DORO-338717 format. One record per residue (C-alpha): x, y, z; residue in three letters. Coordinates in pm, 1 decimal, decimal comma, m for minus. Example, Ala and Ser with C-alpha at 12.3 -4.5 7.8 and 13.67 -1.06 7.14 Angstrom:
<atoms>
@c1: 1230,0&c2: m450,0&c3: 780,0&res: ALA $
@c1: 1367,0&c2: m106,0&c3: 714,0&res: SER $
</atoms>
This chain:
<atoms>
@c1: 2148,8&c2: m3160,0&c3: m10554,2&res: MET $
@c1: 2425,4&c2: m2956,5&c3: m10672,1&res: ASP $
@c1: 2790,6&c2: m2942,3&c3: m10575,7&res: ASN $
@c1: 2753,5&c2: m2605,8&c3: m10408,5&res: ARG $
@c1: 2501,5&c2: m2725,5&c3: m10180,9&res: LEU $
@c1: 2690,8&c2: m3034,2&c3: m10125,7&res: ILE $
@c1: 3008,5&c2: m2831,5&c3: m10029,5&res: LEU $
@c1: 2807,3&c2: m2621,1&c3: m9793,2&res: PHE $
@c1: 2655,6&c2: m2905,2&c3: m9620,0&res: GLY $
@c1: 2995,4&c2: m3087,7&c3: m9552,3&res: LEU $
@c1: 3104,8&c2: m2749,6&c3: m9429,5&res: HIS $
@c1: 2819,4&c2: m2750,7&c3: m9167,3&res: GLU $
@c1: 2935,2&c2: m3085,6&c3: m9000,6&res: LEU $
@c1: 3101,9&c2: m3053,7&c3: m8669,6&res: GLU $
@c1: 3464,0&c2: m3159,5&c3: m8689,5&res: GLY $
@c1: 3493,6&c2: m3095,4&c3: m9072,6&res: VAL $
@c1: 3759,7&c2: m2843,4&c3: m9083,6&res: GLY $
@c1: 3957,4&c2: m2671,7&c3: m9401,9&res: TRP $
@c1: 4206,7&c2: m2969,8&c3: m9426,4&res: LYS $
@c1: 3934,0&c2: m3243,0&c3: m9407,1&res: THR $
@c1: 3726,1&c2: m3050,0&c3: m9687,3&res: MET $
@c1: 4031,7&c2: m3041,8&c3: m9899,3&res: LEU $
@c1: 4048,3&c2: m3411,8&c3: m9856,3&res: GLN $
@c1: 3718,1&c2: m3481,1&c3: m9935,1&res: LEU $
@c1: 3718,3&c2: m3274,5&c3: m10255,7&res: VAL $
@c1: 4018,3&c2: m3442,8&c3: m10353,8&res: ASN $
@c1: 3879,8&c2: m3787,2&c3: m10293,2&res: ARG $
@c1: 3536,1&c2: m3709,7&c3: m10428,6&res: PHE $
@c1: 3541,9&c2: m3478,0&c3: m10740,6&res: PRO $
@c1: 3172,4&c2: m3542,5&c3: m10765,8&res: GLU $
@c1: 3091,3&c2: m3520,5&c3: m10369,3&res: PRO $
@c1: 2724,7&c2: m3601,8&c3: m10415,3&res: GLN $
@c1: 2821,4&c2: m3965,2&c3: m10403,3&res: VAL $
@c1: 2905,8&c2: m3888,7&c3: m10035,7&res: LEU $
@c1: 2515,3&c2: m3898,4&c3: m9978,2&res: LEU $
@c1: 2513,4&c2: m4244,5&c3: m10069,7&res: GLU $
@c1: 2848,0&c2: m4406,9&c3: m9940,5&res: LEU $
@c1: 2871,3&c2: m4593,5&c3: m9596,4&res: SER $
@c1: 3124,0&c2: m4506,5&c3: m9343,7&res: ALA $
@c1: 3371,3&c2: m4774,1&c3: m9446,0&res: SER $
@c1: 3340,2&c2: m4698,3&c3: m9790,9&res: GLU $
@c1: 3418,5&c2: m4330,4&c3: m9707,3&res: ILE $
@c1: 3686,3&c2: m4437,7&c3: m9473,7&res: ALA $
@c1: 3834,0&c2: m4669,3&c3: m9734,0&res: ALA $
@c1: 3957,0&c2: m4342,0&c3: m9927,0&res: SER $
@c1: 4182,1&c2: m4220,7&c3: m9673,9&res: GLY $
@c1: 3930,4&c2: m4003,0&c3: m9459,9&res: ILE $
@c1: 3951,7&c2: m4092,4&c3: m9078,5&res: ARG $
@c1: 3698,4&c2: m4301,7&c3: m8937,6&res: SER $
@c1: 3528,4&c2: m4061,3&c3: m8717,5&res: SER $
@c1: 3461,0&c2: m3787,8&c3: m8999,3&res: VAL $
@c1: 3349,6&c2: m4098,7&c3: m9225,2&res: ALA $
@c1: 3105,7&c2: m4188,2&c3: m8938,2&res: GLU $
@c1: 2974,5&c2: m3827,7&c3: m8926,0&res: GLN $
@c1: 2923,2&c2: m3806,2&c3: m9297,4&res: ILE $
@c1: 2748,3&c2: m4149,3&c3: m9319,2&res: ALA $
@c1: 2512,7&c2: m4089,2&c3: m9022,5&res: SER $
@c1: 2413,8&c2: m3725,2&c3: m9039,3&res: ARG $
@c1: 2515,4&c2: m3590,8&c3: m9395,0&res: PHE $
@c1: 2155,1&c2: m3624,7&c3: m9587,3&res: THR $
@c1: 1950,0&c2: m3386,2&c3: m9802,4&res: PRO $
@c1: 1732,5&c2: m3315,3&c3: m9496,3&res: ALA $
@c1: 2047,7&c2: m3201,9&c3: m9286,4&res: PHE $
@c1: 2133,0&c2: m2967,1&c3: m9569,5&res: ILE $
@c1: 1810,4&c2: m2818,7&c3: m9629,0&res: GLU $
@c1: 1766,2&c2: m2773,1&c3: m9240,5&res: GLN $
@c1: 2104,9&c2: m2610,4&c3: m9218,2&res: ARG $
@c1: 2029,5&c2: m2396,8&c3: m9498,2&res: LEU $
@c1: 1689,1&c2: m2301,4&c3: m9357,4&res: HIS $
@c1: 1867,4&c2: m2176,3&c3: m9031,9&res: ILE $
@c1: 2062,1&c2: m1927,8&c3: m9242,7&res: TYR $
@c1: 1781,9&c2: m1804,5&c3: m9463,6&res: MET $
@c1: 1551,7&c2: m1727,5&c3: m9133,6&res: LYS $
@c1: 1855,4&c2: m1480,6&c3: m9034,1&res: ARG $
@c1: 1908,8&c2: m1337,6&c3: m9380,6&res: SER $
@c1: 2287,8&c2: m1463,9&c3: m9406,1&res: ILE $
@c1: 2383,2&c2: m1536,3&c3: m9760,8&res: GLN $
@c1: 2620,3&c2: m1824,5&c3: m9839,3&res: ILE $
@c1: 2880,1&c2: m1805,8&c3: m10079,1&res: LEU $
@c1: 3097,7&c2: m2117,9&c3: m10149,8&res: THR $
@c1: 3425,9&c2: m2123,9&c3: m10347,4&res: ILE $
@c1: 3228,7&c2: m2268,8&c3: m10640,8&res: LEU $
@c1: 3005,3&c2: m1925,7&c3: m10699,1&res: ASP $
@c1: 3123,8&c2: m1687,0&c3: m10954,0&res: LYS $
@c1: 3057,7&c2: m1382,4&c3: m10667,9&res: GLU $
@c1: 3314,9&c2: m1543,4&c3: m10467,6&res: TYR $
@c1: 3613,8&c2: m1278,0&c3: m10469,1&res: PRO $
@c1: 3879,0&c2: m1364,8&c3: m10714,3&res: GLN $
@c1: 4169,3&c2: m1231,4&c3: m10493,1&res: TYR $
@c1: 4062,8&c2: m1454,8&c3: m10213,2&res: LEU $
@c1: 4030,4&c2: m1752,5&c3: m10451,9&res: ARG $
@c1: 4411,6&c2: m1713,1&c3: m10526,3&res: GLU $
@c1: 4554,4&c2: m1756,4&c3: m10163,1&res: ILE $
@c1: 4697,5&c2: m2070,1&c3: m10025,5&res: ALA $
@c1: 4408,3&c2: m2159,2&c3: m9819,0&res: GLN $
@c1: 4082,6&c2: m1987,8&c3: m9936,5&res: PRO $
@c1: 3770,1&c2: m2047,8&c3: m9740,2&res: PRO $
@c1: 3525,0&c2: m2313,6&c3: m9901,0&res: TRP $
@c1: 3226,7&c2: m2117,0&c3: m9772,6&res: VAL $
@c1: 3172,4&c2: m1764,7&c3: m9651,7&res: LEU $
@c1: 2864,2&c2: m1663,3&c3: m9455,8&res: TYR $
@c1: 2785,9&c2: m1307,1&c3: m9528,6&res: VAL $
@c1: 2564,6&c2: m1047,9&c3: m9386,3&res: LYS $
@c1: 2501,3&c2: m740,6&c3: m9601,2&res: GLY $
@c1: 2600,4&c2: m695,6&c3: m9973,4&res: SER $
@c1: 2776,6&c2: m937,7&c3: m10160,7&res: LEU $
@c1: 2896,6&c2: m658,3&c3: m10392,3&res: SER $
@c1: 3116,5&c2: m538,8&c3: m10110,8&res: MET $
@c1: 3361,1&c2: m825,9&c3: m10172,1&res: LEU $
@c1: 3435,1&c2: m707,8&c3: m10507,0&res: SER $
@c1: 3617,2&c2: m406,7&c3: m10618,4&res: GLY $
@c1: 3925,2&c2: m224,2&c3: m10498,9&res: ARG $
@c1: 3966,1&c2: m347,4&c3: m10115,7&res: LEU $
@c1: 4246,8&c2: m223,8&c3: m9880,4&res: ILE $
@c1: 4295,7&c2: m371,8&c3: m9514,7&res: SER $
@c1: 4368,6&c2: m152,1&c3: m9228,1&res: ILE $
@c1: 4505,0&c2: m317,1&c3: m8918,7&res: VAL $
@c1: 4693,8&c2: m248,9&c3: m8605,5&res: GLY $
@c1: 4661,4&c2: m228,7&c3: m8220,1&res: THR $
@c1: 4362,5&c2: m275,3&c3: m7988,4&res: ARG $
@c1: 4506,3&c2: m24,9&c3: m7761,1&res: THR $
@c1: 4583,9&c2: 269,9&c3: m8002,1&res: PRO $
@c1: 4719,5&c2: 632,6&c3: m7909,8&res: THR $
@c1: 4503,6&c2: 911,6&c3: m8026,4&res: GLN $
@c1: 4756,7&c2: 953,3&c3: m8317,5&res: TYR $
@c1: 4680,2&c2: 601,9&c3: m8407,9&res: GLY $
@c1: 4310,9&c2: 655,8&c3: m8391,0&res: GLN $
@c1: 4300,3&c2: 961,0&c3: m8599,4&res: LYS $
@c1: 4519,6&c2: 815,1&c3: m8860,4&res: ILE $
@c1: 4320,5&c2: 511,2&c3: m8899,9&res: ALA $
@c1: 3969,0&c2: 681,0&c3: m8902,9&res: GLU $
@c1: 4065,9&c2: 987,3&c3: m9128,8&res: GLU $
@c1: 4264,9&c2: 765,9&c3: m9375,4&res: TRP $
@c1: 3972,7&c2: 491,3&c3: m9400,0&res: ALA $
@c1: 3741,7&c2: 793,6&c3: m9472,8&res: ALA $
@c1: 3962,7&c2: 918,7&c3: m9741,7&res: ALA $
@c1: 4019,8&c2: 566,6&c3: m9910,8&res: LEU $
@c1: 3651,9&c2: 513,9&c3: m9894,3&res: SER $
@c1: 3592,1&c2: 844,0&c3: m10078,4&res: ARG $
@c1: 3819,6&c2: 746,4&c3: m10356,4&res: ALA $
@c1: 3633,4&c2: 403,1&c3: m10389,4&res: GLY $
@c1: 3870,9&c2: 170,2&c3: m10202,1&res: PHE $
@c1: 3643,7&c2: m47,4&c3: m9981,4&res: ARG $
@c1: 3817,8&c2: m88,1&c3: m9614,4&res: ILE $
@c1: 3876,7&c2: m438,1&c3: m9469,0&res: VAL $
@c1: 3926,7&c2: m481,5&c3: m9113,6&res: SER $
@c1: 3858,1&c2: m730,4&c3: m8843,7&res: GLY $
@c1: 3594,6&c2: m521,2&c3: m8611,1&res: LEU $
@c1: 3816,3&c2: m549,7&c3: m8318,1&res: ALA $
@c1: 3877,8&c2: m291,0&c3: m8053,3&res: ARG $
@c1: 4096,3&c2: m11,1&c3: m8145,3&res: GLY $
@c1: 4239,0&c2: 44,3&c3: m8504,1&res: ILE $
@c1: 4018,1&c2: m193,9&c3: m8653,6&res: ASP $
@c1: 3721,7&c2: m17,4&c3: m8484,3&res: SER $
@c1: 3835,4&c2: 328,7&c3: m8600,6&res: LYS $
@c1: 3910,6&c2: 199,7&c3: m8967,2&res: ALA $
@c1: 3566,7&c2: 81,0&c3: m9001,1&res: HIS $
@c1: 3405,5&c2: 391,3&c3: m8862,5&res: ILE $
@c1: 3613,8&c2: 616,0&c3: m9106,0&res: GLY $
@c1: 3532,9&c2: 369,8&c3: m9409,2&res: ALA $
@c1: 3149,1&c2: 424,6&c3: m9347,6&res: LEU $
@c1: 3201,1&c2: 810,1&c3: m9404,0&res: GLN $
@c1: 3303,4&c2: 746,7&c3: m9767,1&res: GLY $
@c1: 3119,9&c2: 608,2&c3: m10050,4&res: ARG $
@c1: 3279,1&c2: 274,5&c3: m10085,1&res: ALA $
@c1: 3216,3&c2: 156,4&c3: m9719,9&res: LYS $
@c1: 3372,0&c2: m168,3&c3: m9550,0&res: THR $
@c1: 3382,0&c2: m504,7&c3: m9505,5&res: VAL $
@c1: 3421,1&c2: m681,1&c3: m9155,2&res: ALA $
@c1: 3578,0&c2: m1027,4&c3: m9128,8&res: VAL $
@c1: 3503,0&c2: m1205,8&c3: m8797,9&res: LEU $
@c1: 3713,5&c2: m1453,9&c3: m8588,6&res: GLY $
@c1: 3390,2&c2: m1617,5&c3: m8475,2&res: CYS $
@c1: 3068,4&c2: m1729,9&c3: m8623,7&res: ALA $
@c1: 2848,6&c2: m1469,8&c3: m8774,0&res: ILE $
@c1: 2580,1&c2: m1497,1&c3: m8512,7&res: ASP $
@c1: 2818,6&c2: m1374,1&c3: m8259,3&res: GLN $
@c1: 2934,8&c2: m1022,8&c3: m8195,4&res: ILE $
@c1: 3279,0&c2: m991,4&c3: m8048,0&res: TYR $
@c1: 3344,0&c2: m757,2&c3: m7881,2&res: PRO $
@c1: 3026,5&c2: m677,8&c3: m7759,9&res: ARG $
@c1: 3090,8&c2: m320,6&c3: m7742,9&res: GLU $
@c1: 3070,3&c2: m298,5&c3: m8113,0&res: ASN $
@c1: 2731,6&c2: m412,1&c3: m8141,6&res: ALA $
@c1: 2603,1&c2: m89,8&c3: m8304,3&res: LEU $
@c1: 2915,2&c2: m65,4&c3: m8538,2&res: LEU $
@c1: 2815,6&c2: m430,8&c3: m8652,2&res: PHE $
@c1: 2465,7&c2: m345,1&c3: m8724,7&res: ARG $
@c1: 2580,3&c2: m31,4&c3: m8929,4&res: LYS $
@c1: 2828,5&c2: m235,0&c3: m9132,5&res: ILE $
@c1: 2566,2&c2: m486,4&c3: m9188,5&res: GLU $
@c1: 2334,6&c2: m224,3&c3: m9315,9&res: GLN $
@c1: 2578,9&c2: m37,9&c3: m9533,2&res: GLU $
@c1: 2864,9&c2: m292,9&c3: m9591,6&res: GLY $
@c1: 2933,7&c2: m647,9&c3: m9533,8&res: ALA $
@c1: 2998,7&c2: m888,5&c3: m9242,4&res: ILE $
@c1: 3172,6&c2: m1205,9&c3: m9310,1&res: ILE $
@c1: 3298,4&c2: m1520,8&c3: m9140,1&res: SER $
@c1: 3408,3&c2: m1860,6&c3: m9236,6&res: GLU $
@c1: 3264,3&c2: m2021,9&c3: m8941,0&res: TYR $
@c1: 2922,6&c2: m2207,4&c3: m8933,3&res: PRO $
@c1: 2647,6&c2: m2069,0&c3: m8666,2&res: ILE $
@c1: 2702,4&c2: m2261,2&c3: m8361,1&res: GLY $
@c1: 3094,0&c2: m2282,0&c3: m8370,8&res: THR $
@c1: 3238,6&c2: m2187,4&c3: m8023,3&res: GLY $
@c1: 3505,7&c2: m1929,5&c3: m8022,5&res: MET $
@c1: 3858,9&c2: m2048,1&c3: m7987,2&res: LYS $
@c1: 4169,4&c2: m1849,5&c3: m7974,9&res: PRO $
@c1: 4303,7&c2: m1989,1&c3: m8315,5&res: GLY $
@c1: 4003,6&c2: m1879,9&c3: m8497,3&res: MET $
@c1: 4103,4&c2: m1513,7&c3: m8496,1&res: PHE $
@c1: 4460,5&c2: m1543,7&c3: m8626,5&res: PRO $
@c1: 4304,5&c2: m1769,6&c3: m8928,8&res: GLN $
@c1: 4055,8&c2: m1490,3&c3: m9012,0&res: ARG $
@c1: 4368,3&c2: m1262,9&c3: m9063,8&res: ASN $
@c1: 4440,6&c2: m1472,1&c3: m9408,7&res: ARG $
@c1: 4099,3&c2: m1360,4&c3: m9514,1&res: ILE $
@c1: 4148,4&c2: m1006,3&c3: m9432,3&res: ILE $
@c1: 4495,5&c2: m1002,0&c3: m9636,1&res: ALA $
@c1: 4345,5&c2: m1235,2&c3: m9914,6&res: GLY $
@c1: 4064,2&c2: m994,9&c3: m10010,5&res: LEU $
@c1: 4282,8&c2: m684,6&c3: m10034,0&res: SER $
@c1: 4530,8&c2: m538,7&c3: m10265,1&res: LEU $
@c1: 4743,0&c2: m415,5&c3: m9983,2&res: GLY $
@c1: 4757,5&c2: m424,6&c3: m9616,6&res: VAL $
@c1: 4803,9&c2: m93,3&c3: m9415,2&res: MET $
@c1: 4929,9&c2: m95,3&c3: m9041,0&res: VAL $
@c1: 4876,5&c2: 188,7&c3: m8794,0&res: VAL $
@c1: 5054,7&c2: 127,7&c3: m8473,5&res: GLU $
@c1: 5148,9&c2: m234,8&c3: m8382,8&res: ALA $
@c1: 5370,1&c2: m351,0&c3: m8129,1&res: ALA $
@c1: 5640,8&c2: m595,3&c3: m8200,3&res: GLU $
@c1: 5435,1&c2: m887,7&c3: m8074,0&res: ASP $
@c1: 5104,3&c2: m743,3&c3: m8216,1&res: SER $
@c1: 4861,0&c2: m1013,3&c3: m8359,1&res: GLY $
@c1: 4778,1&c2: m766,1&c3: m8638,6&res: SER $
@c1: 5118,1&c2: m849,8&c3: m8773,9&res: LEU $
@c1: 4996,0&c2: m1181,3&c3: m8861,4&res: ILE $
@c1: 4781,5&c2: m1019,0&c3: m9136,1&res: THR $
@c1: 5092,4&c2: m869,1&c3: m9278,2&res: VAL $
@c1: 5278,9&c2: m1235,3&c3: m9302,5&res: ASP $
@c1: 4974,3&c2: m1338,5&c3: m9473,8&res: PHE $
@c1: 4996,2&c2: m1049,5&c3: m9716,2&res: ALA $
@c1: 5351,2&c2: m1099,5&c3: m9783,1&res: LEU $
@c1: 5289,8&c2: m1476,3&c3: m9837,3&res: ASP $
@c1: 5018,8&c2: m1392,8&c3: m10116,7&res: GLU $
@c1: 5257,1&c2: m1120,4&c3: m10256,3&res: SER $
@c1: 5033,8&c2: m821,1&c3: m10141,5&res: ARG $
@c1: 5131,5&c2: m461,9&c3: m10079,2&res: ASP $
@c1: 5249,7&c2: m380,1&c3: m9710,8&res: VAL $
@c1: 5208,9&c2: m10,6&c3: m9611,0&res: PHE $
@c1: 5337,9&c2: 115,5&c3: m9290,5&res: ALA $
@c1: 5247,7&c2: 446,5&c3: m9096,0&res: VAL $
@c1: 5548,5&c2: 573,1&c3: m8888,0&res: PRO $
@c1: 5503,3&c2: 652,0&c3: m8521,2&res: GLY $
@c1: 5711,9&c2: 767,7&c3: m8242,8&res: SER $
@c1: 6028,8&c2: 602,1&c3: m8186,3&res: ILE $
@c1: 5956,2&c2: 649,9&c3: m7823,4&res: ASN $
@c1: 5630,8&c2: 449,2&c3: m7835,4&res: SER $
@c1: 5615,0&c2: 73,9&c3: m7773,7&res: ARG $
@c1: 5315,2&c2: 55,4&c3: m8031,6&res: LEU $
@c1: 5551,3&c2: 160,8&c3: m8302,4&res: SER $
@c1: 5793,7&c2: m118,0&c3: m8272,6&res: GLY $
@c1: 5610,5&c2: m352,5&c3: m8497,2&res: GLY $
@c1: 5560,5&c2: m83,8&c3: m8747,9&res: VAL $
@c1: 5920,1&c2: 41,2&c3: m8774,6&res: HIS $
@c1: 6037,3&c2: m319,9&c3: m8791,7&res: ASN $
@c1: 5827,3&c2: m363,2&c3: m9102,7&res: LEU $
@c1: 5996,1&c2: m40,4&c3: m9250,3&res: LEU $
@c1: 6345,6&c2: m194,2&c3: m9163,9&res: LYS $
@c1: 6201,7&c2: m520,8&c3: m9375,1&res: GLU $
@c1: 6090,8&c2: m322,6&c3: m9689,5&res: GLY $
@c1: 5726,6&c2: m218,4&c3: m9597,6&res: ALA $
@c1: 5635,6&c2: 96,4&c3: m9801,9&res: LYS $
@c1: 5645,5&c2: 401,0&c3: m9574,1&res: LEU $
@c1: 5345,9&c2: 632,7&c3: m9614,5&res: VAL $
@c1: 5279,8&c2: 952,0&c3: m9456,6&res: THR $
@c1: 4971,5&c2: 1040,3&c3: m9661,9&res: SER $
@c1: 4674,7&c2: 877,7&c3: m9822,5&res: VAL $
@c1: 4787,1&c2: 988,0&c3: m10182,3&res: GLU $
@c1: 5083,0&c2: 761,4&c3: m10148,6&res: GLU $
@c1: 4860,4&c2: 450,4&c3: m10122,6&res: ILE $
@c1: 4606,8&c2: 570,3&c3: m10372,5&res: VAL $
@c1: 4900,9&c2: 648,7&c3: m10629,5&res: GLU $
@c1: 5007,5&c2: 291,5&c3: m10610,5&res: ASP $
@c1: 4683,0&c2: 192,7&c3: m10781,1&res: TYR $
@c1: 4620,2&c2: 499,0&c3: m11016,8&res: ASN $
@c1: 4614,6&c2: 271,6&c3: m11307,8&res: TYR $
@c1: 4294,5&c2: 143,3&c3: m11161,1&res: MET $
@c1: 4109,7&c2: 465,9&c3: m11063,0&res: ILE $
@c1: 3994,8&c2: 788,1&c3: m11245,3&res: ASN $
@c1: 4108,4&c2: 1122,9&c3: m11179,8&res: SER $
@c1: 3778,6&c2: 1223,0&c3: m10970,9&res: ASN $
@c1: 3845,9&c2: 945,7&c3: m10726,5&res: GLU $
@c1: 4216,7&c2: 1076,9&c3: m10672,0&res: MET $
@c1: 4080,5&c2: 1413,8&c3: m10588,9&res: THR $
@c1: 3819,3&c2: 1257,6&c3: m10338,9&res: ALA $
@c1: 4110,9&c2: 1089,5&c3: m10166,8&res: ALA $
@c1: 4277,3&c2: 1407,4&c3: m10061,5&res: LYS $
@c1: 4225,9&c2: 1509,5&c3: m9706,2&res: PRO $
@c1: 3936,6&c2: 1754,5&c3: m9658,8&res: GLN $
@c1: 4071,8&c2: 2118,0&c3: m9672,8&res: VAL $
@c1: 4055,5&c2: 2247,9&c3: m9300,2&res: SER $
@c1: 3858,4&c2: 2532,7&c3: m9205,5&res: ALA $
@c1: 4147,5&c2: 2733,2&c3: m9098,8&res: PHE $
@c1: 4523,5&c2: 2792,6&c3: m9213,7&res: THR $
@c1: 4820,2&c2: 2791,6&c3: m9011,6&res: LEU $
@c1: 5063,8&c2: 3073,7&c3: m8955,9&res: THR $
@c1: 5432,1&c2: 3004,2&c3: m9009,8&res: VAL $
@c1: 5509,3&c2: 3022,3&c3: m8621,5&res: ASP $
@c1: 5214,9&c2: 2770,6&c3: m8589,7&res: GLU $
@c1: 5317,2&c2: 2513,9&c3: m8834,6&res: GLU $
@c1: 5661,4&c2: 2528,6&c3: m8662,9&res: GLU $
@c1: 5488,1&c2: 2438,2&c3: m8335,2&res: ILE $
@c1: 5274,1&c2: 2143,8&c3: m8492,5&res: ILE $
@c1: 5594,1&c2: 1992,0&c3: m8656,3&res: ARG $
@c1: 5712,3&c2: 1944,8&c3: m8289,4&res: MET $
@c1: 5404,1&c2: 1778,8&c3: m8179,2&res: LEU $
@c1: 5271,3&c2: 1435,9&c3: m8204,6&res: SER $
@c1: 5055,2&c2: 1181,6&c3: m8001,0&res: ASN $
@c1: 5318,7&c2: 1197,1&c3: m7709,5&res: VAL $
@c1: 5266,2&c2: 1506,6&c3: m7469,9&res: PRO $
@c1: 5553,4&c2: 1777,9&c3: m7522,8&res: VAL $
@c1: 5594,4&c2: 2006,9&c3: m7227,6&res: THR $
@c1: 5610,6&c2: 2391,4&c3: m7275,7&res: ILE $
@c1: 5955,7&c2: 2411,6&c3: m7162,5&res: ASP $
@c1: 6039,5&c2: 2182,3&c3: m7471,7&res: THR $
@c1: 5857,4&c2: 2388,3&c3: m7700,4&res: LEU $
@c1: 6029,5&c2: 2702,9&c3: m7577,5&res: LEU $
@c1: 6365,2&c2: 2544,0&c3: m7628,5&res: GLU $
@c1: 6275,7&c2: 2416,5&c3: m7960,6&res: GLY $
@c1: 6121,8&c2: 2721,1&c3: m8113,1&res: SER $
@c1: 6338,1&c2: 2975,0&c3: m7961,3&res: GLN $
@c1: 6012,0&c2: 3197,8&c3: m7894,7&res: PHE $
@c1: 5983,2&c2: 3406,8&c3: m7625,1&res: THR $
@c1: 5729,4&c2: 3295,8&c3: m7338,8&res: PHE $
@c1: 5476,5&c2: 3555,0&c3: m7428,9&res: GLY $
@c1: 5484,2&c2: 3476,0&c3: m7836,6&res: HIS $
@c1: 5490,2&c2: 3091,9&c3: m7753,5&res: LEU $
@c1: 5164,0&c2: 3130,8&c3: m7527,7&res: HIS $
@c1: 4974,6&c2: 3333,0&c3: m7812,3&res: ALA $
@c1: 5062,5&c2: 3060,5&c3: m8078,6&res: VAL $
@c1: 4953,2&c2: 2783,4&c3: m7845,4&res: LEU $
@c1: 4623,8&c2: 2939,9&c3: m7769,9&res: LEU $
@c1: 4562,7&c2: 3011,3&c3: m8124,6&res: SER $
@c1: 4647,1&c2: 2653,0&c3: m8193,6&res: LEU $
@c1: 4394,2&c2: 2540,6&c3: m7923,1&res: LEU $
@c1: 4113,4&c2: 2771,2&c3: m8053,5&res: LEU $
@c1: 4156,3&c2: 2620,9&c3: m8412,9&res: LYS $
@c1: 4142,2&c2: 2286,7&c3: m8226,1&res: LYS $
@c1: 4469,0&c2: 2174,7&c3: m8404,6&res: ALA $
@c1: 4619,5&c2: 2095,5&c3: m8050,0&res: ILE $
@c1: 4483,4&c2: 1975,0&c3: m7721,4&res: LYS $
@c1: 4637,1&c2: 2073,8&c3: m7359,6&res: GLN $
@c1: 4693,5&c2: 1809,2&c3: m7116,1&res: LEU $
@c1: 4763,4&c2: 1838,5&c3: m6735,8&res: PRO $
@c1: 5099,3&c2: 1989,2&c3: m6631,8&res: GLY $
@c1: 5124,6&c2: 2222,2&c3: m6930,9&res: SER $
@c1: 5179,2&c2: 1955,8&c3: m7202,6&res: THR $
@c1: 5037,2&c2: 1956,6&c3: m7570,0&res: TYR $
@c1: 4957,2&c2: 1689,6&c3: m7814,0&res: ILE $
@c1: 4824,8&c2: 1675,4&c3: m8177,9&res: LEU $
@c1: 4426,0&c2: 1685,7&c3: m8172,1&res: ALA $
</atoms>
């Protein structure tokens, strides 16, 4: 039995985590011997006794074949760190997964990958940026990596599916679980057109610590991490920490200084993250890797309308935070009648939205 299957089998044993796998690989460079050793012989090498008992009693060729059959029946592919298809960028991180479970296409894990992360409760502005920029990057040949969570993650996956490079979803649970349940249709769509991956074997119960751990995979797969709306205590910033540890690029999309959801992003900017206000600024950082056609594809799609000078002035005054008509009057110095005409034109062009109380935001 080859080392690849041995590694898979050890990974399937309950209680054998990443550090224990490292111990086993270091103690037994040819791990096939574990199929023949007693618990006391395994424990004598420094492996804790409970794990040694587990290996000696359960770790057999029959166990490995039984577990392998479970994944084959569900069309789940097994990718170990010993496989040539294992993503090179991920292989280089401090704690690469020993085994990845994959639904979809393995080819999605290679090429140019950019991760997009952010809050689970984004504003309309954040949702718009995540979806539209993910679509533009995907058209330019960048696969989008995210965590299939609510909010920015979901919008990034949805946008990426509109392009040609598609998307990779990294789960913080076993690959046979869909979390959150509301993303079931999105899960299936990504499985069909992209890839779903997890490092957790089928049958692994959900625990809080699993989600932060998956963030190292999101960062590890990627050339860089783009952050869209994150409060100062946002869990998405864990992905940034991993990215910085692995010398990956960090891109921050600025938001309103009045929004709590911009706090974490603006702190990243103070600490040296690259401020980006257009997709092209990200693509240009990797122009040595792409051709001119892909650069063109990344540019936002030309709108079906053009704006007048007065309309552009009003657009500059708006964001995702509602602005009153009185504020627009004062800022623009337009007459009330002219401002009303400009706002009506922008509403017809679907460039802005009107909210209760005669307030306006960008569409």
